[in-house]
C-alpha beads as a LAMMPS data file, in Angstrom:
LAMMPS data file: protein, C-alpha beads

271 atoms
270 bonds

1 atom types
1 bond types

-500.0 500.0 xlo xhi
-500.0 500.0 ylo yhi
-500.0 500.0 zlo zhi

Masses

1 110.0

Atoms # bond

1 1 1 15.535 -22.128 -373.396
2 1 1 15.202 -21.222 -369.457
3 1 1 14.232 -24.193 -366.826
4 1 1 12.350 -23.244 -364.121
5 1 1 14.484 -25.457 -361.313
6 1 1 11.824 -25.929 -359.087
7 1 1 9.375 -27.251 -361.803
8 1 1 12.353 -29.638 -362.907
9 1 1 12.684 -30.888 -359.432
10 1 1 8.725 -31.697 -359.436
11 1 1 8.682 -33.489 -363.014
12 1 1 11.901 -35.531 -361.910
13 1 1 10.655 -36.761 -358.871
14 1 1 7.230 -37.771 -360.281
15 1 1 8.746 -39.557 -363.347
16 1 1 10.742 -41.493 -360.632
17 1 1 7.779 -42.324 -358.582
18 1 1 5.727 -43.170 -361.763
19 1 1 8.317 -45.725 -363.017
20 1 1 8.293 -47.636 -359.607
21 1 1 4.561 -47.531 -359.045
22 1 1 3.806 -48.597 -362.573
23 1 1 6.201 -51.590 -362.282
24 1 1 4.978 -52.539 -358.959
25 1 1 1.982 -50.915 -357.516
26 1 1 3.117 -48.665 -354.400
27 1 1 5.598 -51.545 -353.466
28 1 1 6.455 -51.547 -349.606
29 1 1 6.014 -47.648 -349.335
30 1 1 2.641 -48.118 -347.568
31 1 1 4.719 -47.016 -344.089
32 1 1 8.006 -45.477 -345.981
33 1 1 8.674 -42.124 -344.404
34 1 1 10.752 -41.455 -347.593
35 1 1 9.428 -38.843 -350.055
36 1 1 7.147 -40.140 -353.299
37 1 1 6.952 -36.550 -353.934
38 1 1 7.744 -33.143 -353.235
39 1 1 6.559 -29.712 -354.138
40 1 1 8.652 -26.968 -352.624
41 1 1 8.859 -27.955 -349.122
42 1 1 6.111 -30.055 -348.762
43 1 1 6.682 -33.593 -349.150
44 1 1 4.291 -36.780 -349.782
45 1 1 5.401 -40.012 -347.721
46 1 1 4.075 -43.487 -348.115
47 1 1 2.392 -42.745 -344.650
48 1 1 0.774 -39.557 -346.262
49 1 1 -0.296 -41.602 -349.162
50 1 1 -1.878 -44.406 -347.072
51 1 1 -3.684 -41.499 -345.084
52 1 1 -5.076 -40.180 -348.856
53 1 1 -6.162 -43.231 -349.921
54 1 1 -7.931 -44.492 -346.544
55 1 1 -6.079 -48.069 -346.915
56 1 1 -2.535 -48.915 -347.071
57 1 1 -0.640 -47.464 -349.707
58 1 1 1.296 -50.840 -350.739
59 1 1 -2.425 -52.270 -351.706
60 1 1 -2.904 -49.870 -354.408
61 1 1 -2.057 -50.691 -357.914
62 1 1 0.716 -48.243 -359.793
63 1 1 -2.138 -46.281 -361.747
64 1 1 -4.062 -45.695 -358.536
65 1 1 -0.993 -44.435 -356.784
66 1 1 -0.115 -42.287 -359.472
67 1 1 -3.264 -40.795 -359.337
68 1 1 -3.218 -40.185 -355.823
69 1 1 0.586 -38.452 -356.044
70 1 1 -0.562 -36.328 -359.067
71 1 1 -3.588 -35.050 -356.671
72 1 1 -1.570 -34.329 -354.450
73 1 1 0.885 -32.466 -356.288
74 1 1 -2.214 -30.463 -357.752
75 1 1 -3.723 -29.599 -354.304
76 1 1 -0.401 -28.740 -352.974
77 1 1 0.433 -26.314 -355.647
78 1 1 -2.891 -24.623 -355.286
79 1 1 -2.544 -24.417 -351.425
80 1 1 0.912 -23.050 -351.698
81 1 1 -0.432 -20.227 -354.042
82 1 1 -2.948 -19.351 -351.756
83 1 1 -0.553 -18.906 -349.171
84 1 1 1.261 -16.911 -351.033
85 1 1 -1.536 -14.459 -351.489
86 1 1 -2.734 -14.490 -347.774
87 1 1 -6.015 -16.167 -348.444
88 1 1 -5.531 -17.719 -344.771
89 1 1 -5.780 -13.952 -343.558
90 1 1 -9.398 -13.337 -345.253
91 1 1 -12.139 -13.403 -342.909
92 1 1 -14.335 -15.177 -345.386
93 1 1 -12.003 -17.913 -346.171
94 1 1 -11.166 -18.322 -342.715
95 1 1 -14.651 -18.943 -341.910
96 1 1 -15.230 -21.566 -344.780
97 1 1 -12.106 -23.277 -343.690
98 1 1 -13.541 -23.535 -340.262
99 1 1 -16.854 -25.268 -341.434
100 1 1 -14.678 -27.772 -343.123
101 1 1 -12.428 -28.529 -340.532
102 1 1 -15.364 -28.824 -338.177
103 1 1 -17.042 -31.011 -340.824
104 1 1 -14.032 -33.361 -340.921
105 1 1 -13.454 -33.531 -337.163
106 1 1 -17.136 -34.546 -336.937
107 1 1 -16.552 -37.460 -339.238
108 1 1 -13.339 -38.568 -336.830
109 1 1 -15.331 -38.407 -333.528
110 1 1 -18.119 -40.442 -335.114
111 1 1 -15.749 -42.836 -336.775
112 1 1 -14.212 -43.662 -333.275
113 1 1 -17.319 -45.227 -332.510
114 1 1 -18.431 -47.099 -335.550
115 1 1 -21.984 -47.912 -335.920
116 1 1 -23.440 -51.344 -336.116
117 1 1 -25.195 -52.390 -339.535
118 1 1 -29.212 -52.483 -338.762
119 1 1 -30.242 -55.907 -337.484
120 1 1 -33.022 -58.167 -339.355
121 1 1 -35.086 -57.889 -336.507
122 1 1 -34.989 -53.884 -336.771
123 1 1 -35.570 -54.120 -340.913
124 1 1 -38.290 -56.244 -340.188
125 1 1 -40.192 -54.181 -337.702
126 1 1 -39.691 -50.990 -339.907
127 1 1 -41.384 -53.081 -342.375
128 1 1 -44.238 -53.826 -340.528
129 1 1 -44.888 -50.368 -339.295
130 1 1 -44.558 -48.578 -342.601
131 1 1 -46.133 -51.204 -345.201
132 1 1 -48.233 -48.412 -346.362
133 1 1 -45.200 -46.780 -347.695
134 1 1 -44.206 -49.430 -350.012
135 1 1 -47.438 -49.732 -351.959
136 1 1 -47.034 -49.232 -355.645
137 1 1 -49.427 -47.116 -356.920
138 1 1 -48.521 -48.285 -360.456
139 1 1 -47.007 -51.358 -362.043
140 1 1 -43.293 -51.925 -361.037
141 1 1 -40.631 -54.311 -361.970
142 1 1 -37.804 -55.925 -360.502
143 1 1 -35.502 -56.754 -363.355
144 1 1 -31.468 -57.797 -363.372
145 1 1 -29.286 -55.770 -366.021
146 1 1 -26.713 -57.174 -367.810
147 1 1 -24.396 -55.544 -370.285
148 1 1 -21.872 -56.606 -373.334
149 1 1 -20.253 -54.291 -375.778
150 1 1 -21.100 -56.797 -378.639
151 1 1 -24.156 -58.143 -379.598
152 1 1 -23.005 -61.861 -380.494
153 1 1 -21.595 -62.296 -376.706
154 1 1 -24.826 -60.564 -375.307
155 1 1 -27.094 -63.072 -377.247
156 1 1 -24.885 -65.814 -376.362
157 1 1 -25.249 -64.977 -372.833
158 1 1 -29.335 -64.732 -373.183
159 1 1 -29.426 -68.309 -374.255
160 1 1 -27.152 -69.198 -371.371
161 1 1 -28.838 -67.331 -368.974
162 1 1 -32.187 -68.605 -369.623
163 1 1 -30.673 -72.220 -368.478
164 1 1 -29.312 -70.755 -365.347
165 1 1 -25.556 -70.572 -366.808
166 1 1 -23.872 -67.533 -365.833
167 1 1 -20.107 -68.660 -366.548
168 1 1 -19.830 -65.996 -369.235
169 1 1 -19.660 -63.290 -366.317
170 1 1 -16.237 -64.374 -365.084
171 1 1 -14.785 -63.848 -368.754
172 1 1 -15.416 -60.366 -368.503
173 1 1 -17.319 -59.942 -371.852
174 1 1 -20.544 -59.774 -369.931
175 1 1 -20.986 -57.494 -366.997
176 1 1 -23.793 -57.750 -363.954
177 1 1 -24.898 -54.448 -363.467
178 1 1 -27.062 -55.351 -360.769
179 1 1 -31.175 -55.166 -359.640
180 1 1 -33.199 -52.544 -360.234
181 1 1 -37.055 -51.681 -359.249
182 1 1 -38.550 -49.892 -362.058
183 1 1 -41.945 -48.383 -361.921
184 1 1 -44.306 -47.970 -365.029
185 1 1 -43.165 -44.955 -367.077
186 1 1 -39.701 -45.231 -366.085
187 1 1 -38.524 -47.861 -368.958
188 1 1 -38.669 -47.327 -372.600
189 1 1 -42.068 -48.006 -373.717
190 1 1 -40.571 -50.880 -375.868
191 1 1 -39.190 -52.379 -373.387
192 1 1 -41.654 -52.270 -370.749
193 1 1 -44.144 -53.947 -373.315
194 1 1 -41.627 -56.863 -373.553
195 1 1 -41.230 -57.373 -369.559
196 1 1 -45.202 -57.266 -369.168
197 1 1 -45.113 -60.098 -371.566
198 1 1 -42.396 -62.031 -369.410
199 1 1 -43.076 -64.562 -366.866
200 1 1 -40.943 -64.610 -363.895
201 1 1 -37.136 -65.722 -364.651
202 1 1 -37.785 -64.749 -368.258
203 1 1 -35.355 -62.713 -370.205
204 1 1 -35.493 -59.831 -372.796
205 1 1 -33.773 -59.683 -376.211
206 1 1 -30.773 -57.765 -376.364
207 1 1 -31.251 -54.050 -376.867
208 1 1 -28.803 -51.662 -378.208
209 1 1 -27.517 -48.518 -376.374
210 1 1 -24.806 -46.041 -376.945
211 1 1 -22.260 -48.033 -374.845
212 1 1 -23.633 -51.622 -376.258
213 1 1 -26.400 -53.873 -375.462
214 1 1 -28.160 -54.890 -372.482
215 1 1 -30.713 -57.558 -371.381
216 1 1 -33.149 -57.819 -368.583
217 1 1 -34.163 -60.695 -366.387
218 1 1 -37.466 -60.321 -364.896
219 1 1 -37.319 -61.324 -361.452
220 1 1 -40.669 -60.362 -360.208
221 1 1 -43.523 -58.210 -361.094
222 1 1 -45.802 -56.138 -358.999
223 1 1 -49.169 -54.787 -359.894
224 1 1 -50.322 -51.506 -359.232
225 1 1 -52.001 -51.611 -355.575
226 1 1 -49.324 -54.377 -354.616
227 1 1 -47.227 -53.981 -351.597
228 1 1 -43.568 -54.778 -352.172
229 1 1 -42.097 -57.713 -350.271
230 1 1 -39.494 -57.105 -347.646
231 1 1 -37.079 -58.977 -349.613
232 1 1 -37.070 -56.073 -352.191
233 1 1 -37.114 -53.106 -350.262
234 1 1 -34.335 -54.800 -347.639
235 1 1 -31.769 -52.619 -348.845
236 1 1 -33.700 -49.224 -348.759
237 1 1 -35.136 -49.840 -345.240
238 1 1 -31.540 -50.798 -344.011
239 1 1 -30.419 -47.176 -345.702
240 1 1 -33.193 -45.483 -344.114
241 1 1 -32.268 -46.955 -340.555
242 1 1 -28.401 -45.693 -341.178
243 1 1 -29.534 -42.445 -341.811
244 1 1 -31.742 -42.209 -338.690
245 1 1 -29.100 -43.797 -336.490
246 1 1 -26.325 -41.341 -338.033
247 1 1 -28.435 -38.476 -336.868
248 1 1 -29.015 -39.980 -333.713
249 1 1 -25.309 -40.495 -333.509
250 1 1 -24.646 -37.150 -334.269
251 1 1 -27.270 -35.736 -331.833
252 1 1 -25.869 -37.628 -329.070
253 1 1 -22.152 -36.306 -329.857
254 1 1 -23.391 -32.671 -329.842
255 1 1 -25.244 -33.328 -326.479
256 1 1 -21.904 -34.650 -324.983
257 1 1 -19.738 -31.663 -326.529
258 1 1 -22.430 -29.357 -324.886
259 1 1 -21.810 -30.951 -321.211
260 1 1 -18.219 -30.776 -321.802
261 1 1 -17.711 -27.085 -322.859
262 1 1 -19.858 -24.249 -321.711
263 1 1 -22.224 -22.699 -324.403
264 1 1 -23.587 -19.201 -324.223
265 1 1 -25.643 -17.696 -326.930
266 1 1 -26.271 -13.736 -326.906
267 1 1 -29.098 -13.347 -329.487
268 1 1 -32.055 -11.031 -328.687
269 1 1 -35.272 -13.030 -327.940
270 1 1 -36.615 -10.891 -330.823
271 1 1 -34.572 -13.177 -332.935

Bonds

1 1 1 2
2 1 2 3
3 1 3 4
4 1 4 5
5 1 5 6
6 1 6 7
7 1 7 8
8 1 8 9
9 1 9 10
10 1 10 11
11 1 11 12
12 1 12 13
13 1 13 14
14 1 14 15
15 1 15 16
16 1 16 17
17 1 17 18
18 1 18 19
19 1 19 20
20 1 20 21
21 1 21 22
22 1 22 23
23 1 23 24
24 1 24 25
25 1 25 26
26 1 26 27
27 1 27 28
28 1 28 29
29 1 29 30
30 1 30 31
31 1 31 32
32 1 32 33
33 1 33 34
34 1 34 35
35 1 35 36
36 1 36 37
37 1 37 38
38 1 38 39
39 1 39 40
40 1 40 41
41 1 41 42
42 1 42 43
43 1 43 44
44 1 44 45
45 1 45 46
46 1 46 47
47 1 47 48
48 1 48 49
49 1 49 50
50 1 50 51
51 1 51 52
52 1 52 53
53 1 53 54
54 1 54 55
55 1 55 56
56 1 56 57
57 1 57 58
58 1 58 59
59 1 59 60
60 1 60 61
61 1 61 62
62 1 62 63
63 1 63 64
64 1 64 65
65 1 65 66
66 1 66 67
67 1 67 68
68 1 68 69
69 1 69 70
70 1 70 71
71 1 71 72
72 1 72 73
73 1 73 74
74 1 74 75
75 1 75 76
76 1 76 77
77 1 77 78
78 1 78 79
79 1 79 80
80 1 80 81
81 1 81 82
82 1 82 83
83 1 83 84
84 1 84 85
85 1 85 86
86 1 86 87
87 1 87 88
88 1 88 89
89 1 89 90
90 1 90 91
91 1 91 92
92 1 92 93
93 1 93 94
94 1 94 95
95 1 95 96
96 1 96 97
97 1 97 98
98 1 98 99
99 1 99 100
100 1 100 101
101 1 101 102
102 1 102 103
103 1 103 104
104 1 104 105
105 1 105 106
106 1 106 107
107 1 107 108
108 1 108 109
109 1 109 110
110 1 110 111
111 1 111 112
112 1 112 113
113 1 113 114
114 1 114 115
115 1 115 116
116 1 116 117
117 1 117 118
118 1 118 119
119 1 119 120
120 1 120 121
121 1 121 122
122 1 122 123
123 1 123 124
124 1 124 125
125 1 125 126
126 1 126 127
127 1 127 128
128 1 128 129
129 1 129 130
130 1 130 131
131 1 131 132
132 1 132 133
133 1 133 134
134 1 134 135
135 1 135 136
136 1 136 137
137 1 137 138
138 1 138 139
139 1 139 140
140 1 140 141
141 1 141 142
142 1 142 143
143 1 143 144
144 1 144 145
145 1 145 146
146 1 146 147
147 1 147 148
148 1 148 149
149 1 149 150
150 1 150 151
151 1 151 152
152 1 152 153
153 1 153 154
154 1 154 155
155 1 155 156
156 1 156 157
157 1 157 158
158 1 158 159
159 1 159 160
160 1 160 161
161 1 161 162
162 1 162 163
163 1 163 164
164 1 164 165
165 1 165 166
166 1 166 167
167 1 167 168
168 1 168 169
169 1 169 170
170 1 170 171
171 1 171 172
172 1 172 173
173 1 173 174
174 1 174 175
175 1 175 176
176 1 176 177
177 1 177 178
178 1 178 179
179 1 179 180
180 1 180 181
181 1 181 182
182 1 182 183
183 1 183 184
184 1 184 185
185 1 185 186
186 1 186 187
187 1 187 188
188 1 188 189
189 1 189 190
190 1 190 191
191 1 191 192
192 1 192 193
193 1 193 194
194 1 194 195
195 1 195 196
196 1 196 197
197 1 197 198
198 1 198 199
199 1 199 200
200 1 200 201
201 1 201 202
202 1 202 203
203 1 203 204
204 1 204 205
205 1 205 206
206 1 206 207
207 1 207 208
208 1 208 209
209 1 209 210
210 1 210 211
211 1 211 212
212 1 212 213
213 1 213 214
214 1 214 215
215 1 215 216
216 1 216 217
217 1 217 218
218 1 218 219
219 1 219 220
220 1 220 221
221 1 221 222
222 1 222 223
223 1 223 224
224 1 224 225
225 1 225 226
226 1 226 227
227 1 227 228
228 1 228 229
229 1 229 230
230 1 230 231
231 1 231 232
232 1 232 233
233 1 233 234
234 1 234 235
235 1 235 236
236 1 236 237
237 1 237 238
238 1 238 239
239 1 239 240
240 1 240 241
241 1 241 242
242 1 242 243
243 1 243 244
244 1 244 245
245 1 245 246
246 1 246 247
247 1 247 248
248 1 248 249
249 1 249 250
250 1 250 251
251 1 251 252
252 1 252 253
253 1 253 254
254 1 254 255
255 1 255 256
256 1 256 257
257 1 257 258
258 1 258 259
259 1 259 260
260 1 260 261
261 1 261 262
262 1 262 263
263 1 263 264
264 1 264 265
265 1 265 266
266 1 266 267
267 1 267 268
268 1 268 269
269 1 269 270
270 1 270 271
């Protein structure tokens, strides 16, 4: 059997990397300039791996490191094949790469001055000015979801939750899936009927799903025609403000760049 030497080199380097990372994560390779993997003349170092992960490489687990290394290998192989075929000289490809490069540069420029999180006063002011937007046209239920793979564990947790005991979450048998504001019609009819019969703080019976069992604790019910409380929509308002702030920051960046670099547009008035 004929062995491709280049491919064999890649496999051996990858196998050695896997053995090291599986036993001790990335170890002290986060700032190491020695190669973790190599494809052709391209080398992956600990520094590059940290850049790809967005966090120090030595804080990653072995499986996480291996996944990133494998992703880098695949991407590099594709990049090398594209270079071999001369894709970089294709006008359409060059234009698309220019768009991607500009978006990466935009993100980097904006990250140099991180935006502050919306303040409580800004969120409260937005809520006061937009209360009508949070009026529910139909009944809505603020619920807290929990999941377990096994019905007995879910039944046991339901009983404990009724008394405020959530200690089973620490063991991992039961998982808290977060809060959800569900409007009438978004839930299965039988679940909605059960929720409508509950008082605040009460919990539904376990229901089977494809991946296990779930229960829902009713945190609050909002009848049709009621405006949602600020505590319920706070995260949504914060997200809206963050989007608006991002838009303003991008506009400011472009305005500053227009002042730095001359811009001339040669379109006819008819366009």
